[in-house]
N, C-alpha and C positions, 0 to 999 in steps of 0.2 A: 789662710787661717782667719776666722772671724775676728772682727774688731773687738778687742777686750774692753773697750769703753762701755759696752752694754752689760758687762758682767756685774753681779752683785758685789758691792764693797762691804767692808765689815761694819760700817757705821749706819748706812741707810740702804734699804732695799730700793732699787731703781723703780721709777714710776712708768708703767707700761705705755701710756699715751705720749709721754715725753720721748721715750725711745722710738716709738713709731714716727714721731715728728723728725727725729734725727735721721732715721732711715729715709723718710720722704724727702728730706733736704739733700741727701747725699747725691752728688752728680755722677759719681763713678758707678757704672752699671755692675761691675764685679762686686764692689763693696756693698751696694744696695742689695744685691741678691744675698750676700752673706749675712747682712744685718737682718733681713726679713726672716731668714732661717733661724738665726740665733734667738731673736725675740720670740718667735713662735715656740721654740724649744723651752724657753724660760717662762712662758706665760703663766703657768700655774703658781709661780713663786713671786710674781710681780704685783706691786700695789697698783690700784687704779684710782686716780683722782676723779671726783665727781663734779669738778668745776673746770672752767676753761684753764688750760695749762698756761697759756700766755697769749698775748696779742699775736695775731698771725704775722710771722716773719716774712721778709722778702725771700724769693728764691724757691717758692713752691710751684711746681714740683722740681726737685733736683734732677737735671738731665745732662747728659754729656754734650759736648760741643756739636757733635754730629749724631743723628742725621739733621740735615736742614729741614725745618718745619715749614709747611706750606698749607694753604687751604686745600681741602680735598679736591676741589675743582682744578687745581694746578698740578696735581700729581698724575703723571702720564701712566696710562694702563699699557701693559705689554703682554704679549702672548706667552703663556707658560710652555709653549712648544719650542721655544728657543732657550738656550742655556741662560742667557742674560735675563730673559723674561721670567723664567722659573725662579731665578735668584731674587728678582724684584718682587715677585709675588710672595715668596717666603719672607723677605725682608719686611713687607707690609704686615704680615701676621706677627712677626717678631716684635715690631713696633707696637702693635696692639697689646701684646703680652707685657711689654715694658710699661706701657701706660696703665695696664691693669694692676701691676704691682703698686704703682703710685696711688691709684684710686682706692685700693684696699687699705693701704697705710693711711690715707687721708680720712677714710671712714672711721678708723680707729682714733686718730688724733683729734679730729675736728669736733666730734659730737660728744657732749658730756651727759652724765646722768642716765646712761643706758645700762641694762643688766650686764653683769660680768660676762655672760655667755656671748653677748653681742661682740665684745672686744675679742674674745677667744675665736669666734667664728671668722672675723675679718682678718685676724692674724693668720689663721689657717689658709684663708684665700690668698693673702699676700705671699706666703711661702710656696703655695702651689703655683701661683702665677710666676714666681721666680724660677721654679723648676721648668715650667713651660718655656720661659724666655731662654733659659740655659740650653735646653734641648734644641730649640730652633737656632740659636746663635751658633752652637757647635756644628749644626748641619750646614748653615751658611758658610762657616769656615771650611768645612770639608769640600765646598764648592769653589773655594778660592775667594770668598767674599767675607764681609763682616758687618755687624750692626753699625749703621752709619754710612754705608756705601751708597745708599739711595735716598732721595728725598722722602719725607713722610708727612702725613697730615695729622691734624690736632683734634679730630672729631670727638673721640672718646673723652679727652680731657676737657674740652669745651663744656660739655654738659656737667661734668664734675664741678667745674668752676661755677656754673650757673646755679647749681643746687646747694651751694656751700652754706646757706643760711637756714636750711630746713632738712633735717634728717629724713623726714617722711618723703619729701620730694626726691632726695638722693636715692632712697631705696626704690622708689617707684620708677625712676627714669634712667638710672645707670644700670644696676644689675638686671632688673626685670624688663628693661626696654633695650638699651644698647647691647648689653652682654647677651641678652636672650636672642638678639638677631644672629649672633654667632651660632646658636643652636640650629637655626634655619640654614645658614650659609655654609656650614662645614660639609654636610654630605654632598651637595653639588660640587664644591671645590674638590673633594676627594675623588668624585667621579671623573672630573676633568684631569686630575693628576694621574689617575689610573690609565686614562687614554694616552697621556704623554708617555707613560710606561718605562721611563728610564729608571735606573737604580736610585738616583737622587729624588725623583718624583715619588717613587714607591716608598722610600724612607719617609718622605714628608707625609704620606698617607698614614703611616704608622704613628708618627708624632701627633697628627691631628686626631687619631683615635684616642690617645691619652688625654689630649686637651678637651675633646668633646665630653668624655666621661667626667672629667673634673668640673667642667663648666656647668654641667647639669646641677651639680652640687652648689656651685656658686650662685646660680640663678635661684635655686631653692632657698638659699640663705637670704637673698634679697626679698623673695616672696614672703618668707616667714616674718622678717622684721617689718616689712611693709604692712602686713596684716596686723601684727602686734601693735604698731603705732596707730593704725586706723581704729582698732578696738579701743585704744587708750583715749582717742580723741572723738569717739562716737561717730565715726565716718564709715560709710559703706565703701569697701575697697574697690568694687567694680565701678561704681558711679564716680567716686572721687578720682580714680585714675584718669578718666576722661577730662575732668577739670584740670588736673595737673598737666596732662599732655598738651592741652590747649594753652594753658598759662605759660608753659616753658617752651612751647613750639617744638615738642618732641618729634623726631622723624616718624613718618608713617611706617607701619609694619608692612614689609613686602613679602608676599607669598612666593612659593608655597611654604607653609609653616611645617616645621618638624614637630608634628603633633605628639608623637610618642615622647620625644625628649622634653617638650614643654609640659606634658602631663607629669612626667617624672620630676620635673623641676617645680611642681606645685601649682601650675595653672589649672583652674577647673574648667569644665566644659562651657559654662556661661561666658567666661572670659575669652575662651578660644573662638567661640562663635562670633563675638564682637570683633575680635582681632582679624578674623578671616573676612569679615564684612567690610 
């Protein structure tokens, strides 16, 4: 059952960004998933504060004791053509989706004075990422494993931390850079899993179809708010992206690009030409 601490009490309607922070700080993955879903369901009735909720507390993001977190250089790659290797690959994707719940909740909590739709959008993302995490975790469990059984890396959250002082940088470099890489990486991963051909591998292909469909929408949200903020600040979105990518040392885009998915996510042809170059 969802945690009733997020329910509206009779005296005061709860504040949406504080509830997002509570979910972000929650270390238990089951409770975090439940909180993300409940807050999204209640979003229309929640108040939104237009100032900082409080000083940043310790413990962001809340994470379970496992998996052990390492640099991406220290996480060993394994062949998905072995049972253990397939489980390790799916665990890596599961960890990405867990991080994605946290980054969506952080986008809600951290940045003030945005339009109400901004907060609604990122709560929707948090709930969908929670769904992805749950699908992948259940599949891992069907294989005799669970989230936390393998080491994981911190790459997605590292950029979230680096951009915490500027919502424009966050929108540019997390959803429309790091998450957009998933649009490119998913079809080749699915092709490899089809070659593996086992029932567990083919079920993973089905789950990745769901994730790819939703992630197009998540990257589109990042694109929308990036362009909104650029317009507010009088910045050219294409030119300023190059400035931000250099300033924050964003990873270079590796091809081949999933051009169809990126266009559906809001990238225009001028951006795609530069990214391919």
